[in-house]
N, C-alpha and C positions, 0 to 999 in steps of 0.2 A: 504494500500500500504506500501511496505517496502523500506527502504534505506539500501544499503550495503556498508560498508567501508572495503576494502581489506587490510590486514596487516599481516606481518610475522616478528617475531624477527630474525629468521635465515636470511631472505633476507636483512633486514635492517643492519645486522652486516657484510654483504659482503664487502670486502675491495678491492678497485681498486688500492691501493698503497698510501703511505704517500704524494707523490707529485702530485697525480692526483686530479683535482678539483671536480670530481664527488663523492659525499658522500651519499650513500644510507641511512645513519643514519638520514637524513632529515625526513624520514618517521616515525622513532621512536620519534623524537622531535615533529612532528605534532600530533602523537597519544597522547603523554604526555600532550600536550596543550589542545587537544580536551577533554581529561578526566578532566584536571584541570579546564577548563571553562564550564564543564557540557554540552557539545554539542554532547556527544556520549553515553548518558545514557537514551535516550528516548525509549519507548516500541517498536516503529516501526523500530528501528535501529538494524542492524545485523553486527557484526564484524566477518569477515570470512578469513580463510587462503587461499592464492592463490594456485590453483591447477596447477600441471605441465601440459603444453599443449602437446597434442599428436602430433606425427610427421605429420599426414595427415592434421593437421591445420597449422603447420609451413610452409608447402609447398604452402599454399595460398599466402604467401608473399615472399618466398625465394626459390632459386634453390637448387636442391639436392646436387650439388657439393659444394656449399657454406656451407650448413648445415653439410656436412661430414667434411669439413675443420674446422668448428667451434667445432664440437664434438671432433676431434683429438686434437685440441689446449686445449680444456677443460680437456683432460686427461693428459696433460703435454707434449705433443709432440711439438717440434719446427721444422719447415720445411720451406724451401725457398718459396714454393708455397703459403704459407699463406698470404704473402704480396700482392699477386694479389687479395686477397679477403678483403683487407683493415685491416688485423689483423697483429699486430706487430708494429704499429705506436705509437706515444706518446698518441694520443687520444684513441686508441683502442688496448691496450696491450694484449699479449697472456696470459690470466688469467686462472689458473686452476679452474675448476668448472663453467666457464662462460656459458657453454651451458645449464646446468640445472638451473642455476640462472636466465638466460634470459627467458627460457621457462616457469618458474613459474611466473615471472613478467608478461609475456604475457598471461599466463593462467588466471590471474585475470581480465585482460581487456576483453579477449574473453568471459569468463564465465559471466562477468558483462553484456555484450551485450546480451547473451542468456537469462539472467534473465529479462532484459528489454523487450525483444521480447515476453517472456511468459506473460507479462502484469500484474504480481503480484508485480512488483518492478518498481519504477519510478526514483530513483536516485541512481547512482553508483559512488563511488570514489575509484580510485586505485592510491595512491601516488607513488607506485612503478612502474608505467607505464609511457607511454608518449614518447617512443623512436622513434621519428618522422624522424630521419635522416637515419636509416638503409635502405639500398637499397636491391634489389632482390639478388644480388650476392656480396654484399660488406658491411662490417661494416663501420660506419662513425659517427663522432661526438659523441663519447661515447655510440653509439647505435649499438647493435649486432642483435637483433630481433625486427622487427617493429610490436609491439603489436597492434598498431592502425590500420594498414592496414589489419591485420588478422581479427580484430573485425568488421571492416566495410564490408569486403568481406562476412563475416558470415551474416551480416544484409541484404546485397544485395540479398542473396539467399532466403530471406523472403519477397522480393519485397517491401522494404520500402525506403523512401527517407531520405538521411542523410545530415545534415549540419555539416561539420567539421570546428570548429572554433579554431584557434591556436593563443594564445596570448603570446607565448614564444618569447623572444627577437630574436631568430634565426629562419630563414625561415624553414618551415616544408617540406623540399625538398623531402624526401622519400615518404611521403604521397601524395604530389602533383604528383610525377612521376607515382605512382600506379593508380591514378584516373584521369589523365589528359584528357582522352578521354571518361569519364563517365558522363552521363547526370543526373544520380540519386544521385550523390555525389556533393554537393556544398562545394568547398574548399575555405576557407577564412583564410588568414594569415596576421596578423599585426606584423611587426617585424622591427628591425633595418636594414637599407638598406644594401643590399649585396655589395654595393660599399665600405663598411667599415668593414664588419664582415662576418665570416663564416656563412653559406656555400657559400657565394658570389653568391647567386641566389635570386629569389623571386622578380623580377622587375615587375613594374606595367604592362608592355606589355605581360607578361606571363599570358594567359587567357584561356587556354584549347585548345583542338584540336578535329576536327571531331565532333561527337555528343556531346562532352564535351566542345565545344567552348562557352565561356561565363560563364562557371560554376566554373572556377578557378579565384579567386580574390586575388591579392597580393597588400598589402598596405605597401610599404617600407617607413620607417621613418628616418629622420636624427638624428645623435647623439644629445643628450640633449633634445630630445622631452620630454615634461612634461605632467602631468595629464590633464591640460586644453586642450592642442592640441590633445592629444590621444583620449580623450572622444569626442571632437568635430568630429573627423574623424569617430569614432565608431557610433555616433548617426546619422551623415549625410550619411554615406555610408553603414555600416554594417547592422544596424537595418532594413532599408528598403529592402535590398537584402534578408535577412533571412525571413522577413515577406512575401515577394513575393514568395519565394521558398516553404514555408510551409512544413518544414521537419517533418517527423514522429519521428525522434530521432536526438538530437544534441550530437555530440561527441566533447568535449571541452578539448583541451590540455592546461592545466593551469600552464605552466611553469612560475616561478616567477623570472626569470633572467632579466626582464626589470626593476626591482626595482633599485632605485638610488644607493644603496650600493653594487650592484653586481660587483664582481671583473673582470668579463669577458666581460661585455657589457658597452654601453655608453648611454643608455636611462636613464631618470631621473624621473621615475614614483614612486609613493608611492602606498601603498595598498588601498588607497581611490579610485583610478580609477579601480584598480583590482577588488575590491568587487562590484563596481557599474556594471561592465561588467558581472560578475557572476549573479548578481541580474536581469539584463536585459535578459540574456540568459534564466534564469529560467522562466521568464514571457512569453517567446516566444514558449516554447515547454514543454509538460508535462513529457517527458522522456529524461533524460540527463545522459550520460556516461562521467564522468570527469576523467582525468588522471593527474599525475604530469608531469614533464618534466625538463626543466632547472631550475636553482636556486642554486647559488654557495655561497651566503651568507645563510648558512643553517638555521640560527635562524630566519631571516626575512622570508625565504621561509616557515618555519614551521608556522609562524604566518599567512601568506597568505593562506596556505592550511586549517588551522583551521577556518579562517573566511569564506572561500569558502564552506566548509562542513556545517557550521552553516547556511549560507544563503540558500544553497540548501534545507535545512530542516526546514527553518523558525524558527530557535532557536536563542535566544539572548545569546551570551556568557556572563557568570558571573563567575568571579574569586572567588571561594569559599575560597581561601587561602590568599586573599589580606591582606597584613600587617603581615602575618605569615610566608610565604615562599618567599624568594627572587626570582625575575624574571630576574636577570641579564643575564642568559643563553639564554633568548629568544629574545634578541634584544639589540640595543645600549642602553647605560645607561639612556639617557633621555626618552626612550620609554618604560621602563620596567613596568610602571603602566597601560599599555593598550596594547591590540592587534593591535590597530589602529595607523598608522603612522601620524606624524604631516604633514600638507600640505606643499608642496614645489612647487613654481612657478618660472620658468625662466623669466627674464625680460630684457629690453633694446634691443640693436641692435642684440644681439644673438637670442632673441625671434623673432624679425622681420625676420631674415634670415631663421629661422626654419619655421615660418608661410608661407613665400614665397614659400619654397620648398614643403611643405605639401599642400598648396592651389593648386599648379600645379598638384600634384598627384590627388587631389580630383576632379579638373576640368576634368581630363582625365577620371576618373572612372564615374563621373556623365554623361558625354557624351557617354561613352562606354556602360553603362547599362541603359541609359535613365531614370535617377533618378530625 
């Protein structure tokens, strides 16, 4: 069996602007770390360029009017109607070349799913993917093309069951909306509560509709949730639900913006909980398609993705240049000697308040899903 890591220097150099928090260079930092720690040099691993996604695949997730507007913006046109498609905001600026950049990022996720379905490959990682906010006719939250929706719709044509697991700090609203009535897609999102953060959705009562009733599971978390609480929820709610659903493929959006140092979010996780979740997901299903996502502390994000790739492939990271090459660029100074974060636990009355809110959410989900 093969594992495929999708990467492109061209795509990682794409610039959203100096003041924009989204930095595609995270993928380059992750690749550098994977090479430095010897987790990308195994015989079964393939490093592959993302292919451009064809138009007939783009319309699986997006309207023709929206794609035309995105194409025009990509060629340098500025027009009033673009705002109705969510283009021209601070989050989603009208960037030259954004159409081709987005369809190549999406092409990697789509092709990764095709590779998994062919059954010669069992682990895929596309750090240039994970654009879970893009809607059918609207760019949103730094996302222009929803690569995840396209890949999952491809899988549904092959009659497989998909668990979509989203650990990004932001609710995966675009993916939820696409599959809200679908019984073959189990959507699970653990995220900072929409009461506090964009996209202001993903409340526990949102649970699917029609045939999809009960297959959407949202776990909103209060600010300053730490590893201890996060993992308790994951083990008590998420693991039993996935085991019951028995997916053929897990699609994992591995955004790293729930980390303690992220400038856009308020959760207090370390990559110790992050990697435990990746390890648990790997144990639940033989075929995993993993993408990037959020992560605005780019060096900590690179460390998270390096560890995720290592865990998916049962490889222990080893720094071949320890003592010879400085690691300052890959994390805060106190952490340069390791990919792993130091533990961090919230205590006192603040922790009590967090537990009270999370326990209420868990009681609702336990009753709702008969866990």
